[in-house]
Every structure is written in structure tokens, then in C-alpha cells.
C-alpha positions in Angstrom: -249.2 -251.2 66.9 -245.6 -252.0 65.7 -246.8 -253.5 62.4 -249.1 -250.5 61.6 -246.3 -248.1 62.3 -244.0 -250.1 60.0 -246.6 -250.0 57.2 -247.1 -246.3 57.7 -243.4 -245.6 57.4 -243.2 -247.8 54.3 -246.1 -245.8 52.7 -244.4 -242.5 53.6 -241.2 -243.8 52.0 -243.0 -244.8 48.8 -244.8 -241.4 48.5 -241.6 -239.5 49.2 -239.7 -241.7 46.6 -242.4 -240.9 44.0 -242.5 -237.2 44.7 -238.8 -236.6 44.9 -237.4 -239.0 42.1 -240.0 -240.5 39.9 -242.3 -237.5 39.2 -239.5 -235.0 38.4 -238.0 -237.5 36.0 -241.2 -237.9 34.1 -241.7 -234.2 33.9 -238.1 -233.8 32.4 -238.8 -236.5 30.0 -242.1 -234.9 28.9 -240.3 -231.5 28.5 -237.6 -233.0 26.4 -240.1 -234.7 24.1 -241.9 -231.4 23.7 -238.6 -229.7 22.8 -237.7 -232.3 20.2 -241.0 -232.1 18.6 -240.9 -228.3 18.4 -237.5 -227.9 16.8 -237.6 -226.3 13.4 -235.1 -224.8 10.9 -234.1 -221.4 12.0 -234.2 -222.1 15.7 -231.3 -221.1 17.8 -230.2 -223.9 20.1 -227.6 -225.0 22.7 -226.3 -228.6 22.7 -225.6 -230.6 25.8 -222.0 -229.8 25.3 -222.6 -226.0 25.3 -222.3 -225.4 21.6 -224.5 -222.5 20.3 -225.8 -222.8 16.8 -228.7 -222.3 14.4 -230.7 -225.2 12.9 -230.2 -225.1 9.2 -231.4 -228.7 8.3 -233.2 -231.6 9.8 -233.2 -235.2 8.5 -234.7 -238.0 10.6 -233.2 -237.9 14.1 -230.3 -235.6 12.9 -230.1 -231.8 12.8 -227.5 -229.7 11.0 -226.3 -226.7 13.1 -224.6 -223.6 11.7 -222.1 -222.6 14.4 -220.2 -220.0 12.3 -220.0 -218.7 8.7 -219.3 -221.8 6.5 -219.2 -224.2 9.5 -222.1 -226.6 9.8 -222.1 -229.7 12.2 -224.5 -232.6 12.4 -225.9 -233.6 15.8 -228.6 -236.0 16.9 -231.8 -234.2 18.1 -231.3 -235.7 21.5 -228.1 -233.7 21.9 -230.1 -230.4 21.9 -230.4 -229.3 25.5 -232.5 -226.2 25.0 -233.3 -223.3 22.7 -231.2 -220.3 23.0 -233.0 -217.2 24.1 -231.5 -213.9 23.1 -232.7 -212.1 26.3 -230.5 -213.5 29.1 -232.1 -212.3 32.3 -230.2 -211.3 35.5 -230.8 -214.9 36.8 -228.2 -216.1 34.2 -225.5 -213.9 35.8 -223.2 -215.6 38.5 -222.9 -213.1 41.2 -219.9 -215.0 42.7 -217.7 -214.1 39.7 -215.8 -210.9 39.8 -216.9 -208.0 37.6 -214.9 -207.3 34.4 -212.3 -204.7 34.7 -213.4 -201.2 33.6 -211.3 -199.5 30.9 
């Protein structure tokens, strides 16, 4: 009985490890590959460093972002974290921050 209980615990541990660590990582990798494949000139993006810009050129694994008038920076595609959606919903507001002062 002790050996079968040990094998049962090991099986539960393996399943939990897969569900909590391996599967979510595979999903993130799949999402990032889809994002890299969908990038196009004109897309508004945010880099992993938080820089907002618009893609104005793509060459191989690099993208050129326009971050301001006359300011263009080259980044690797893998530095793009996500696309920038103009409609920021209420879930993007941090409720712990104080409200700005009214004038």
C-alpha cells in the first residue's frame, strides 16, 4: 500500500507540474509567435521596456519604430511585448492610486 500511495503522489505531482508550469509557458510561447507573425507596418506597439511607438519599417528580425516626430528607433521583433490598443478599458486603471487633483 505504501508503494502505490507513493506512485500516486508522484503522478499527482507530475500532473500539477505540467498544468501549473509547462502548459502556461507553451501557451505564452505560442502567443508570442503569433504576435511576431502578425506585426505589420503601421501597427502601434509597446516594447518590453514600455516604449510606445508605431512600426514604420521591418527588415528581417528588426523593426523600426517611430516614437515621436522625426525620432525612429530600431528594435528586435522579440522586444515587442504587445500591440497598443487605443481603447484602454477600466481594468487598466489602478484603483490603489490616488485620483488626480481637480482644478
